[in-house]
C-alpha positions in Angstrom: 159.7 320.9 91.0 159.8 322.2 87.3 162.6 324.0 88.3 164.6 321.6 89.3 164.2 319.5 86.5 165.4 322.2 84.6 168.6 323.1 86.5 168.9 319.2 87.2 168.8 319.0 82.9 171.0 321.8 82.3 173.8 320.2 85.4 173.4 317.2 83.0 173.9 318.5 80.0 176.9 320.6 81.1 178.8 317.9 82.8 178.6 315.5 79.4 179.7 318.5 77.3 182.7 318.6 79.5 183.2 315.0 79.1 183.4 315.6 74.8 185.8 318.5 75.3 189.1 317.6 73.8 191.6 316.8 76.8 194.4 319.3 76.3 197.4 317.5 74.7 200.6 316.1 77.0 203.3 318.2 77.1 205.5 315.9 79.4 208.6 314.6 77.1 210.8 312.1 78.8 212.2 309.1 78.3 211.1 306.5 81.7 212.8 303.4 80.8 215.5 302.5 78.2 215.7 298.6 77.6 217.8 296.4 75.4 216.0 292.7 74.1 218.3 290.3 73.8 218.5 286.2 73.5 221.2 286.0 75.5 221.7 288.7 77.7 224.7 286.9 79.8 226.8 287.6 76.6 226.7 291.6 76.9 225.2 292.3 80.3 226.6 291.0 84.4 222.7 290.2 85.0 219.4 289.8 83.2 218.1 292.8 84.9 220.9 294.8 83.6 219.1 294.9 80.1 216.4 297.7 81.9 217.4 301.0 83.0 214.5 303.1 85.0 215.4 307.0 84.1 214.5 309.5 87.0 212.6 312.2 85.6 216.0 315.0 85.8 219.0 312.2 83.7 219.1 313.0 80.7 222.2 310.3 80.7 221.8 306.8 80.2 224.1 304.2 80.6 223.7 300.3 80.2 226.3 298.6 82.4 227.7 295.9 80.1 230.5 293.9 80.2 234.5 294.0 79.1 234.6 293.1 75.5 230.7 292.8 74.8 230.0 293.0 71.2 227.9 296.6 71.1 228.2 296.8 67.2 224.3 296.5 66.6 222.7 297.2 70.0 218.2 298.4 69.3 217.4 300.2 72.6 213.8 300.3 73.2 212.6 303.7 75.1 209.0 303.9 77.4 208.0 307.3 76.8 205.8 309.8 78.5 202.1 309.7 77.3 201.8 310.6 73.5 205.9 311.6 73.5 207.9 310.6 70.0 211.4 309.4 69.8 214.2 310.4 67.1 216.0 308.3 65.9 213.1 305.5 65.9 212.6 303.3 69.1 214.2 300.0 69.0 216.4 301.3 65.5 219.7 299.7 65.4 223.2 301.4 66.0 226.9 301.5 67.2 227.8 301.4 70.5 231.2 300.3 70.4 234.2 301.8 71.8 232.2 304.2 74.4 229.6 305.6 71.0 227.0 307.8 72.5 223.9 308.2 70.8 221.4 311.3 71.0 217.6 311.0 70.9 215.2 313.2 71.2 212.1 313.2 72.7 209.2 315.4 71.6 206.2 315.9 73.5 202.3 315.1 72.2 201.3 318.5 72.0 204.6 319.2 70.0 205.6 322.4 71.7 208.6 320.9 74.3 211.6 318.5 73.5 214.5 316.8 75.5 217.7 315.4 74.1 219.3 312.4 75.8 222.6 310.8 75.3 222.6 306.8 75.4 226.1 304.7 76.4 226.8 301.3 76.8 229.7 300.8 79.0 231.6 299.0 81.6 230.7 301.0 84.6 234.2 302.1 86.9 234.3 301.0 90.6 235.5 303.9 92.4 237.3 303.4 95.9 238.5 306.8 96.5 237.0 310.2 96.5 238.2 313.8 96.7 235.1 315.8 96.1 237.3 317.8 93.7 234.7 317.4 90.4 231.4 319.4 90.6 229.5 321.5 88.8 226.1 323.4 88.7 223.2 322.7 87.5 219.9 323.8 86.6 217.1 323.1 89.0 213.4 322.0 87.6 211.8 325.1 89.8 214.3 327.3 88.4 217.5 328.1 90.0 221.0 326.3 90.4 222.7 323.8 92.8 225.5 322.1 92.7 226.1 318.1 92.1 229.4 315.4 92.4 230.9 312.8 90.5 233.9 311.2 90.1 235.8 310.8 86.8 236.7 307.4 85.2 240.0 306.7 83.7 239.0 308.9 80.5 238.4 311.8 82.7 234.8 311.3 82.3 231.8 312.2 84.9 230.5 309.2 86.1 227.5 310.3 87.6 228.0 308.3 90.5 227.2 310.8 94.0 223.8 312.1 94.3 222.3 314.8 96.8 218.8 316.1 97.9 219.2 319.2 96.3 216.8 318.7 93.4 214.8 317.7 95.9 215.0 321.4 98.2 214.8 323.0 94.8 211.1 322.7 94.5 210.7 324.7 97.9 213.5 326.5 97.6 214.7 327.2 94.2 215.3 330.9 95.1 218.3 330.2 97.2 221.3 330.9 95.8 223.7 327.2 95.4 225.9 328.0 98.3 223.2 327.9 100.3 221.3 324.5 99.7 221.9 321.8 101.5 224.9 320.1 100.0 227.0 322.3 98.9 231.3 322.8 98.4 233.4 324.0 101.1 236.4 325.5 99.7 238.6 324.8 102.8 239.2 321.1 102.2 241.7 318.7 104.4 243.0 319.2 101.2 241.7 321.1 98.2 238.1 321.2 98.1 235.7 319.5 100.2 231.8 319.1 100.9 229.5 320.5 103.1 226.2 319.0 104.2 223.8 321.8 106.2 220.3 320.7 107.8 218.2 323.9 106.0 214.9 325.3 106.4 212.4 324.3 103.6 210.8 327.6 104.5 206.6 328.1 104.1 205.7 325.0 101.5 208.0 322.4 103.2 206.5 323.4 106.8 202.8 323.1 104.9 203.5 319.7 104.2 205.1 318.6 107.6 208.8 318.6 105.7 210.1 321.3 107.4 213.5 320.7 106.9 216.3 319.4 104.6 219.4 317.7 105.9 222.3 318.1 103.8 223.1 314.9 102.3 225.4 313.2 100.2 225.5 309.3 98.4 226.9 307.3 96.2 223.2 306.6 94.2 220.7 309.3 92.7 218.1 310.7 93.5 214.9 310.6 92.1 213.1 313.6 92.6 209.6 312.4 91.0 209.4 310.9 94.2 210.7 313.9 96.6 206.8 314.8 97.5 204.7 311.7 96.8 207.2 309.4 98.6 210.0 310.4 100.0 212.1 307.3 101.4 211.8 306.1 97.7 213.9 309.2 96.2 217.0 308.1 97.7 218.1 305.0 96.0 221.5 303.7 97.5 224.2 302.3 95.7 226.0 301.4 92.3 228.2 298.1 91.1 231.3 297.9 92.7 233.5 294.9 92.1 236.1 294.7 94.9 235.5 293.4 98.6 235.5 296.5 100.9 237.5 296.0 104.1 237.8 299.7 105.8 236.2 302.9 105.7 238.1 306.0 105.8 237.9 309.9 105.3 238.1 313.3 107.4 235.7 315.6 108.8 234.2 318.5 110.5 230.8 318.8 112.6 228.6 320.6 114.6 225.3 320.0 115.7 222.5 322.9 115.2 221.0 324.7 117.8 217.4 323.7 118.4 216.1 320.1 117.5 213.1 319.9 115.8 210.3 317.6 114.7 208.6 317.4 110.9 205.9 319.9 112.5 208.6 322.3 114.0 208.2 321.8 117.6 211.3 322.0 119.3 212.2 318.9 121.6 214.3 319.9 124.8 216.8 317.9 125.8 217.8 316.5 122.1 220.7 316.7 120.3 221.1 316.7 116.6 224.1 313.9 114.9 224.9 313.3 111.9 225.8 310.0 110.6 228.7 308.3 108.5 228.5 305.0 107.4 228.9 302.4 104.2 227.1 299.9 102.8 227.6 296.9 100.7 225.0 294.7 99.4 224.1 291.6 97.1 222.0 294.3 94.1 219.8 291.2 93.0 217.6 288.7 95.6 217.5 284.8 94.9 215.4 285.0 91.5 217.7 287.4 90.2 215.2 290.4 90.7 217.0 293.7 91.2 217.7 295.2 94.5 218.0 299.0 95.5 217.8 300.2 99.2 216.3 303.1 100.1 215.9 305.5 102.5 213.5 302.9 104.9 215.9 300.1 104.3 219.4 301.5 103.7 220.7 299.9 107.0 218.4 297.0 107.4 217.7 295.3 104.2 218.3 291.7 103.7 220.5 291.6 101.4 222.9 293.8 103.2 226.4 291.8 103.4 228.8 294.6 105.5 228.3 298.2 106.7 230.5 300.1 108.3 229.2 302.8 110.3 230.8 306.0 113.1 229.6 304.8 116.4 229.1 308.7 117.1 229.9 311.4 114.6 231.8 313.7 117.2 231.4 317.7 117.7 234.2 319.3 116.2 236.0 322.2 114.3 239.0 320.4 113.4 239.4 317.9 110.3 238.9 315.0 112.4 239.5 311.4 111.0 237.7 308.4 110.8 238.7 304.7 109.9 236.4 302.0 110.9 236.1 298.5 109.1 233.2 296.6 107.5 231.4 294.3 109.2 230.5 291.2 107.7 227.4 289.6 108.2 227.8 287.0 104.8 230.1 285.8 102.8 231.1 287.2 99.4 230.8 285.5 96.4 233.4 286.1 94.5 232.0 285.1 90.9 229.1 287.3 91.8 231.4 289.8 92.5 233.5 290.0 89.3 230.0 289.6 87.5 229.1 293.3 89.3 226.4 291.7 91.8 227.3 293.5 94.8 226.6 297.1 95.4 228.3 300.2 97.6 226.4 302.7 99.0 228.6 305.1 100.5 226.2 308.1 102.7 226.8 311.1 104.9 224.1 313.2 106.2 224.1 316.2 108.6 220.5 315.0 110.5 220.7 311.1 111.3 217.2 311.5 111.7 216.7 314.0 108.2 214.7 311.5 106.1 211.8 312.1 109.1 212.4 315.7 108.4 213.5 315.8 112.4 216.9 317.4 113.0 218.5 320.9 113.6 218.7 323.7 111.4 222.3 324.4 111.0 223.5 321.1 111.3 227.1 321.3 109.5 229.3 318.0 108.4 231.7 318.6 106.2 233.6 315.6 104.9 236.9 315.1 102.5 239.1 312.6 101.5 237.3 310.0 101.9 238.2 306.3 100.8 237.0 302.5 100.8 239.7 300.7 101.4 239.4 297.3 99.9 241.1 293.5 99.6 244.0 293.0 97.0 243.3 291.3 93.9 245.2 289.7 91.5 243.3 291.7 88.5 
């Protein structure tokens, strides 16, 4: 009994000692949010929610969407940083962002060992409706290795960053893969120039362990939040960017071949089931009736109540020849011209090699290739 009491005392003292030990200093050096306070947001921004930008962990370029002609000579952006991190120039310091000027901020971790730079700009974002997929580049993955990303360019030839893929998520489990062996990769024999190849891939032992055995090739307008890739996968895909024209038709070219064996998230082969690709575009209000921002995710990209119109191919046919698609947007609500002019709507264009890929079901080897895509819009007098 006495011996037991001594052991208990030692255990208690040890636990108390551990409580008093200094916690290691944080090594993170990220901007999590950027925001601006103005007395009259409507003079500068299309919507009050545009004063806040959520920053995914792999993003180092932060852009505030502003009205044409807005006075940007004295803006003071604020930043929410990871715990203990510091920023230079000072948080809330005033800078001239006019004429597309960019200000570079350096974030240093609490332990002082790591730093990261961010470029912050204020711009009127361009609505792009033609997509040729000729602009792509290699980027380094957070887990090592490299993969490709795509973007359209604005009138000045600047990278817009409007396209996203699940490649950053694939990098977590398969960082050793060659960039051309990622689910989304360039294809050199496009309908014209380069195309994009989307191929459903195995995620290897790590993916299988967490019941995410496949990664469908995907490409979409929006952004991918890699911080949610393992914990909240359907929220990792953020679909849509502001769009100020009314879309009428969705056109382009594709090739498609399904993989051999359709498997579920546990790797079980489902007999007599053939994989199917998906090609669609969604036009939706990006604010609710109370003015709160709305984003579509993997769990509601085709069902959210703010959707105004959808253009979706009924079936992506198996073909090794370039095949044209041309489908109308089916409207279920009217478009408000004032909201449209003020970027109150988002457009999402989505391609995937496995239409159940968000549930980690599909056939390894299913391949969708797309090129020369266009969203044909209603003509305006602007």
